[in-house]
C-alpha positions in Angstrom: 0.0 0.0 0.0 2.8 2.4 0.9 4.5 1.6 -2.4 1.2 2.2 -4.3 0.6 5.5 -2.5 4.2 6.5 -3.1 3.8 5.6 -6.8 0.6 7.5 -7.1 2.0 10.5 -5.2 5.1 10.6 -7.4 3.0 10.3 -10.6 0.3 12.8 -9.5 2.9 15.2 -8.0 4.9 15.0 -11.2 1.8 15.7 -13.3 0.8 18.7 -11.1 4.4 20.1 -11.2 4.4 19.7 -15.0 1.2 21.6 -15.3 2.4 24.4 -13.1 5.7 24.6 -15.0 3.8 24.7 -18.3 1.7 27.6 -16.9 4.7 29.4 -15.8 6.4 29.0 -19.2 3.3 30.3 -20.9 3.0 33.3 -18.7 6.7 34.0 -19.1 6.3 34.0 -22.9 3.5 36.6 -22.8 5.6 38.7 -20.4 8.6 38.6 -22.8 6.5 39.3 -26.0 6.3 43.1 -25.5 10.0 43.2 -24.9 10.7 41.2 -28.1 8.3 43.5 -30.0 10.0 46.6 -28.6 13.5 45.3 -29.5 12.3 44.4 -33.0 10.8 47.9 -33.5 14.0 49.5 -32.1 16.1 47.5 -34.6 13.8 48.4 -37.4 14.1 52.1 -36.5 17.9 52.0 -36.3 18.0 50.2 -39.7 15.7 52.8 -41.2 17.7 55.7 -39.7 21.2 54.5 -40.5 21.2 51.6 -43.0 18.2 51.0 -45.3 14.8 52.5 -45.9 12.0 51.3 -48.1 10.5 53.8 -50.6 7.5 53.3 -53.0 7.7 54.5 -56.6 4.8 56.9 -57.1 5.0 57.7 -60.8 6.2 56.4 -64.3 9.2 58.8 -64.5 11.8 56.1 -64.0 10.3 53.4 -66.4 11.4 50.9 -67.4 14.1 50.8 -64.7 11.4 51.3 -62.0 7.7 50.7 -62.3 4.9 52.5 -60.5 4.3 50.7 -57.2 7.8 49.1 -56.9 9.4 49.2 -53.5 13.1 50.0 -53.5 15.6 49.8 -50.7 17.7 52.9 -50.2 21.2 52.9 -48.8 21.3 55.6 -46.1 24.7 54.5 -44.6 27.0 55.9 -47.2 25.8 59.6 -46.8 26.4 59.3 -43.1 30.1 58.7 -43.8 30.3 61.7 -46.1 29.8 59.8 -49.3 28.2 61.9 -52.1 26.1 60.8 -55.1 28.0 59.7 -58.2 27.0 59.8 -61.8 24.7 57.0 -62.9 23.3 56.3 -59.5 19.5 56.2 -58.8 18.9 58.4 -55.8 16.0 59.4 -53.6 16.0 63.1 -52.5 13.7 65.5 -50.7 11.8 68.1 -52.8 14.4 70.9 -53.2 11.4 73.3 -53.3 8.7 73.7 -55.8 9.4 70.5 -57.8 6.3 68.7 -56.7 4.1 71.8 -56.2 1.2 71.8 -53.8 0.0 68.2 -54.0 -2.1 68.4 -50.9 -2.6 65.8 -48.2 -4.0 62.4 -49.2 -7.3 61.6 -47.5 -7.1 58.4 -45.4 -9.2 57.0 -42.6 -8.1 57.4 -39.0 -7.1 53.7 -38.7 -5.3 53.5 -42.0 -3.6 56.8 -41.3 -2.4 55.6 -37.9 -1.1 52.3 -39.4 0.8 54.2 -42.1 2.4 56.5 -39.6 3.6 53.6 -37.5 4.9 51.7 -40.5 6.6 54.7 -42.0 8.2 55.5 -38.6 10.0 52.2 -38.7 10.7 52.4 -42.4 8.3 49.8 -43.8 6.1 52.3 -45.6 6.8 55.8 -47.1 5.6 58.7 -45.1 2.5 60.5 -46.3 4.0 63.9 -45.2 7.4 63.6 -46.8 7.8 64.8 -50.4 10.5 62.7 -52.0 11.5 62.1 -55.6 13.7 59.5 -57.3 15.8 60.2 -60.3 19.1 59.2 -61.9 22.2 61.3 -61.3 23.6 62.6 -64.6 26.2 65.1 -63.4 27.9 66.1 -60.2 29.6 69.2 -58.9 32.1 70.7 -61.4 30.5 68.9 -64.4 29.1 70.6 -67.5 26.0 69.0 -68.8 24.1 69.7 -72.0 21.8 68.2 -74.6 20.7 69.4 -78.1 17.2 68.7 -79.3 18.1 65.7 -81.5 21.4 64.8 -79.8 22.7 62.9 -76.8 23.1 64.0 -73.3 26.8 65.2 -72.9 28.8 65.3 -69.7 32.0 67.4 -70.0 31.7 67.1 -73.7 31.4 63.3 -73.8 28.1 61.8 -75.1 26.3 59.2 -72.9 25.1 56.0 -74.4 21.8 55.7 -72.6 20.2 52.8 -74.5 20.5 50.4 -71.5 18.2 52.4 -69.3 16.1 54.9 -71.3 12.4 54.0 -71.7 11.8 52.5 -75.1 10.8 55.2 -77.6 12.1 57.9 -75.3 14.7 60.4 -76.6 17.5 61.8 -74.5 16.0 65.3 -74.4 14.0 65.9 -77.5 11.1 67.4 -75.5 13.4 69.7 -73.4 16.9 70.5 -74.6 19.2 72.2 -72.1 22.6 73.6 -71.4 25.4 73.9 -71.3 25.0 74.0 -67.5 27.9 73.9 -65.1 26.9 72.2 -61.9 28.1 74.0 -58.7 30.0 72.0 -56.1 27.9 70.2 -53.7 25.0 69.8 -56.1 23.8 67.3 -58.7 21.9 67.3 -62.0 19.2 64.6 -62.1 17.0 63.1 -64.9 14.3 60.4 -65.1 14.8 57.4 -67.4 11.4 58.1 -69.0 12.4 61.4 -70.3 9.1 62.4 -71.9 7.4 61.8 -68.6 9.8 63.2 -66.1 9.8 66.7 -64.6 13.4 66.6 -63.7 16.3 69.1 -63.5 15.5 70.4 -67.0 12.1 71.7 -66.0 13.2 73.6 -62.8 16.0 75.8 -64.0 13.9 78.9 -63.1 14.0 77.9 -59.4 16.7 78.4 -56.8 19.6 76.1 -57.7 18.8 76.4 -61.4 17.6 72.8 -61.7 20.3 71.3 -59.5 19.8 69.5 -56.2 21.9 69.9 -53.1 23.6 66.7 -52.0 22.3 67.6 -48.5 18.8 66.9 -49.8 19.7 63.4 -50.9 18.3 60.6 -48.7 20.4 57.9 -50.3 21.1 55.7 -53.3 18.4 53.1 -54.4 20.3 49.8 -54.5 17.7 47.1 -55.1 14.1 46.6 -56.1 12.7 44.6 -53.2 9.0 44.3 -54.2 7.2 42.8 -56.0 9.2 39.6 -55.7 9.1 38.9 -59.5 10.9 42.3 -60.1 13.7 41.7 -57.5 16.9 43.2 -59.1 19.8 45.4 -58.3 20.3 48.9 -59.6 23.9 49.1 -60.8 25.6 52.1 -62.4 25.4 51.8 -66.2 28.7 51.3 -68.0 28.5 54.6 -70.0 29.2 56.5 -66.7 32.5 54.6 -66.4 34.1 56.4 -69.3 37.4 57.9 -68.3 36.8 60.9 -70.5 33.9 62.1 -68.2 36.5 62.9 -65.5 39.0 64.5 -67.9 37.6 68.0 -67.7 37.3 67.8 -63.9 40.8 66.4 -63.5 42.5 69.0 -65.8 41.7 72.0 -63.6 43.3 70.7 -60.4 46.3 69.5 -62.3 46.7 72.9 -64.0 46.4 74.7 -60.7 48.9 72.3 -59.2 51.5 73.1 -61.9 50.8 76.8 -61.5 51.4 76.7 -57.8 54.5 74.4 -58.1 56.4 76.5 -60.6 57.1 79.5 -58.3 58.0 77.1 -55.5 60.5 75.2 -57.6 62.1 78.4 -58.9 62.4 79.8 -55.3 63.9 76.6 -54.1 66.4 76.5 -57.0 67.5 80.1 -56.2 68.1 79.1 -52.6 70.2 76.1 -53.6 72.3 78.2 -56.0 72.9 80.8 -53.3 74.1 78.1 -50.8 76.5 76.6 -53.3 77.9 79.9 -54.6 77.8 82.4 -51.8 78.9 85.9 -52.6 80.6 88.1 -50.0 79.7 91.9 -49.7 83.2 92.6 -51.2 82.5 90.3 -54.1 79.2 92.0 -54.8 81.0 95.4 -54.8 83.7 94.1 -57.1 81.0 92.7 -59.4 79.3 96.1 -59.4 82.6 97.9 -60.2 83.3 95.5 -63.0 79.9 96.2 -64.4 80.5 99.9 -64.6 81.8 101.3 -67.9 85.6 101.4 -68.0 85.9 99.1 -65.0 
């Protein structure tokens, strides 16, 4: 009997302890869940602020590279370390002022608006308040860009081969020739890939900045199309922007200035070396002066 009671007590006690432990584990999970959610939101916020942020494509101005409704991931880390946009990159930037006009606020329900604010805060949706644009960088500070009506876009006199990314049937600038325009330092010239459907730098030359965008307004470079899944692809810099000739004009000025500054320095140093090797005493200078006089 004692053995039976002991067996039943051990079995029953074990079952009760197991139930209590299971309850404790379940309660522990629900207590930890808010902490896990908070950590996840904090990580998402840090990623959005310093690393990557998702943006939605609102128009057809970048077809066929980007389609309306695509979601792109934008690299925000490089600008934090002082990196500036380069030719050929697709970048997201804030409205420099007057590019988008007064579009007005989009009417949404209270619940939908609240959800969008939360998701945009952590970087999963674009903000309804922010006015951002996405274009391709054609020229950077110091470049001269231009395009005749039936010609190609030229950067520092070199024609770009844009067939890889221009929208089929689109011309480089047939609808809006421009230039030559010299881009100030710290600014960029941007254009859409669908040139006949893109209000880009060409159309805002009457505004402050003369159509150029400050690098301070650039959010970051779009590096990949993340959504929809069937359009997953990277956004590399087209090969035409790797032409060495594009940098020739920009490199010539610093080299010329370097030579101009070096020549006086070299001449001064040479005079000092000669003076050290062939010193002339005051008497020698007087003798030389006497010899130089007529009849001396």
